[in-house]
N, C-alpha and C positions, 0 to 999 in steps of 0.2 A: 485615430484621431487624425487629423491633417498635420500636414506641414508646417502650415503656418502655426497653428497650435501647438507644435512640439516645438519649434522658435521661441514661439513666446514664453514657454515653459523652463527652455535653456538657459533665458536669460531673466529666469525670476530667481534670483540668487535667495532669496530667502524664505522660497517654497519649502511647505515639508511634505510636499508631493513628487519632490524630484531629487535625485542624488545624479552626482557625475562621476566617472572615475576617469582615469587616464586611459587605461587599460586592463587588460584580465589575464589573469594567469588561473588555468585548471587549480582547484586547491585553495583559491585567495577566496577566505570567508568572509569578507563584506560583502562581495555580490547575492547567495544569498542571506544573507543577516538583514540586506536593504530588501531582500524581496519580501523575506518574513514578514518586515513591518511595515511595507505597503499594505499585504495581506490585511494585517490585524487593523488597520484604517482608526488608531485607536481617538482621534480627531475626529469619527465618523462623520468624514467628507463625503462618504457615497462615490466618492470619485476614483479613477485608477490613479496607482504611481507609477510616477516614468523615471527608469533609469537608465542615465545614458553612458553607454562606455566608448572610451576615444573624444572624451572632453574634457579639458582641465575644469575645474573650480571656478574661473569666471566665464563658464560657457564657450569658452575659445575652442572649435576643433584642434587635435592633436595631429592628425593626420593618422593614425592606426589604421592600418591593413584590415579591412574587415575581410577576413574570410569565412568561405563557406562553415569550415571545423572551429572557426569563433562562434558563428552561430547556433551549430548542433551541439557544440559544448553548451553554450548558456540556455538554449530550449530544454538540455537534457538535469539541469537543476531539477527542474518541476519535479521528476519522477524520480532522483537516484536514492529516493527514503529520506535522505537528511532531515526536508521540510515536511511536517505532518500537520493537520492534512495539506492535501495534494495543492495549490494555489493553481490561480487562472493566470495566466499569463501568456502574453504574444510578445515572440521575438523577429526584432525585423532590422533590416539594413534600410537606413533611410540617407538622403544627401539632403544636409542641414548648417547653412552657412557657407554652400561652396564646398561643402567637404562631405564625403560618407560616417555615419556614425551608427553604433550598435547601438537601439533600440529596443530596452524590457518596457512593458505595460503590464503591471499588475493589477488586476481587479481587487477590489476589496471582498475581503472571505466571509462568506453569510453563515459562518462556523469556526468562531475563533475560542481560544485561541490558537491560533497558529505556532508551531515549533520549530527553529534551525538547531539540528542537535541535540533538542529537550530544552530551550533555550528559547524564552518568547520574547519579539526583539518588537520594539515599539519605535513613534517617529513622533512624539508628544511635540514637537516643533521642528525647526531645521537641521535636527542630526538626530541619530538613532539610539536607542540603551535597550539596557536589559527592562522588563517588565516590573514594576512595581507588582507587592500582593494587591493593592488596589485598581493598578493597571488590570491585573488577573480580572478580579471583580466585576471589572467595566466590561471585558470582553466576555465575559461568560454570560452577563445579564444580553448582549447584544445578542445570543441566540434566537433564534423564533421558529418553534417547534412546527410549522407546517411548513415550512421552507426547508426542513432538515430531510436527510435520507432516511431513508426505512431504519438505518442499522443506531441512527442516533435520537429517535424516537422515544418518550419514554413510555413504560410497563407499568398504566396503573394500580393494577393489580398485587407488585410488587414492591418490597419494603427494601432497605438496607440490611435487614437480615438473611434475605437473601442471598446476597453477594457476600463471597470470601476474604475477610477483611486482611485474614492473614497473608493469602498470598500477594492482595493487592498493594500491602505493605513491606514484605518483603520479597518479593518478587518484580510485580506489574511496575512499582509506583519507582523505584530506582532505575529502571531499563526504558523509562519513558524522560522523568527530569533531573535535570544533569546535578549532579552532586551537590557543588556551589550552592544550587537554586536549594535545593532541600536545606541543605544545612543554614539559610539565610532564612527562609521562614517559618513562622510560627501558626501554619494555617491550623484550623479542625482538619480531623477527618474527612467531613461531610464537603469542606471546601477543597481538600484534597481527590475527593471522588469529584464534584464536579468539574474543578480544573483539567481533569483527565476522560472527561467524560463518563465517566461510568455512570452518574446520575446525571439527570437532567439540570438540575443546580440547587447551589445551597437554599438552605430552607425550604423546599418540596422536594424531598430526596428519593423520588421514585428512581428505580434501575433504570437505564434504556436496556435497547436490543443489545445493543454492544458491549454495556457492561454486564450484562448478564452472560452473554457467548463467550464472552475472555473470562472472567471473572464469578460467575454466578455458582452457587453452591450447585443446582439442579435444572439447568437452563431448560432440558427439554419439558419442565413442568410450566412452562411459560412460553416456549418457542418448538411446539411439538415437530417441525423437521429437522432439530437439531440432534441428530445421531447420523451414523455410518452404518449400512447395511452391506456383512460379508459373506462371500458364499463362495466354498471351493468344490470343486466338480470334478468329477472322473473321467470327463471328455472333452468333447469339443463344441455340445451344443447344451442349451438350457435344460429341455427335455429327456427321459431315457438316461439319464446319468445317473451314479451314484452322488449323494454328496458324501463329499469328505469332512467338510466344516462347514461353520457358519456361526455367525455371532451378526448382535447389535452392541455397536457401541458408542455410548454417549458421554456426558458429562462436556465441562466447558471446554472451549475448543484447543488449546493446550493440552489438557488431559488426553484429548479425543485423537488428535494426531500422533501422539506418543506411544498410544495402545495400539493404532491402528497401523502405524508404520512400525512397531517390535512386531507385530503377525507378520506384515509384508516381508520384514529383512527376515524372520526362519525360514519362510518360503522358499526362499532363492536356493536352486540348485546351482553347483560348481562342478560339474563332468569332469573330466581330463580329456583334453584335446589329444590325442596321439599323431606326433609328427614323427622328429628322427632324432633323436637324444636331447641337445639342449632345445630343440625348439616345443618339446611338450611343455604344452604352460596348461593352468586351470582357469578356464572364462566360465561366469556364471549365465544362467539360462536370461535373465534378465539385470542390468546397472540400477542397482538398488536408488542412487542418484536420479536417473530419470522415473522411476516408478514413484519416489517422493518428491520429485518437482510436481508431476502430474497432478499427486494427489493436495497436495498445499494448495494447487491453481483451483483446483475445485472445490476447496474447503472456501478460500478467499472470494473467487467469484460468482458462487450459486448464488439463486434468490432463497431467503429466509421467509418471505411475504408471500401469504395469502396460499399456503401449501404446506401437505404435512409427508412430503417426500423426502428420505434421504438421499445423502450418496453411496453411491452403491460400488461396491469393488467385488468383480465376479473373477475369479481364478480358475480359467479353463486349463485344458492338457496341455494347450497349444498357445495360448496368450491370456493377457491380462483387460479385462474392459472396467475403465473407470470411468462413470457417469453423473454429472450434478447437474439438479434442476436449476434450472434458466440460461437463456440461448445468448448469444452476444447483446452487449450493452453500451448504449454510446457511441464513440465512434467506428469501435472495433463491429464487423461485421461477416457474414459468412467469408466474402472473398477476401478483406486482408487479415483473418483469426492467424494470432499465431507469426506474425512478419515483425521483426524485431522492432522496438520502443514503437509497436502501437499496443495502446491497452486504454483500458479507464475501467471504474471501478463503482458498481452500482452499489458495496459496499465500505466506502472511504475508510472508515474508520476500524473492520474488522481488520483492513488491510494495514492501516497504519500500525493498531495492534498486532498481527501476528510481523511488521518489522521490529517492535522493538524489543520483541520478545525471540527475537531469531531464528524465526523460522522462513523468513524472507530476506537475503541479502542484497537482491538488487533488483527494483520493478522494471519489468517490460521485455526481459529478455530470460526467460525461465522455459520459455517452448524450446527455443533454441540451444541453451544449453543440453533440455534433455536430449533434443535429437542429435545434436554433436553426442552426447553420452553411449547414445543406442549406437549410431553408426561404429562408435570406437570400437564399443563390445564386438561389432557383427549381425546384429539386429536390424531387421527393417525399419524403415522410419514410422514413425509414431502418424496411425491415422486417425485424421480426426473429422467427428461427422457433425456440424454444427445445423442445428437446427433452433426453432425458434423460441423452443421451450424446453431443453437442454442439451449437454453436450458431452459428447460421449470422443472416448479417446482409450484407442485400442493398440495395446503394446505385444509384438511377436516376438515369440522365440527365435532364434536364428534358425535359417533354413537348415 
């Protein structure tokens, strides 16, 4: 958007596509609520919403110091995990009406409803508010199947009977929708499933790929690649060594993650490192937190489409290899892979579901955390082999 266009919006006091804030401090919920409302575009304007920071209610710049740190903090709102699915936004410093202003331009989402901390915010007029059940129904109907990522496409062969409704109502729904919203609405189970993307839409209740992956009774029946292949070998090569253990673990993603991580945790050895007296300490072969992070990344970022390949976890005597089908996606490439804050999502709703269920704490920084934990434990850095069709992570024991 040009400066002339932005200045015109800045002065349009009644616009439902504009919000103004005099300042911003990290933790101020009003800014992400506004971003969420613009992304939902309840009025279906199909135009971006603009948030001005450093501007009074009457459109006059306040002289706020627009620092690089402020712009970075605003940018991180997109991927801190509180707004789901991830909004498309641009954060810039612009000189408007003779002063610097922070501008957040939010594109309407093709994948509504968008929620902030479990609450759907909308902007039906010049102010934002919490969506009613009727508003959410409108937002659900805005979704268009052909424009959706693979994890949100309907699976025509499946029905609601293929979903674990007990898990959905007792675990997933409370983790996704704010308690006060659950108490206030009287929606049917089909409406709840549609609102949280477990089914394509109420009244036409075919589960989505996401719904089956996260809450299906037998997701592998519909998505053949939904399993993990685990092998433990006695030596350092795939061939000519005895297999000590092997297993295929399938089921919905929460179950699969817990089963695989329980096995991996049980295999970590903690030998005594001999020093001098009090310096003796026990140090594990691998920090479990690093293995956990890399495995969960593999689940989140793998491709489920047009492949029967599983995630492969191979435990050698000197290293662990975790390989997931699907190379880098979107703005991630082999050169910037693993850099802090550089992330993109081929499965945005799988990522959202894992965040809601507590398997992800913060988006975009997991690899850095895993590298730090390996270093603190005395292990070499994780070696990533990034190819167009897969990503291989190699975690080595301390030398």
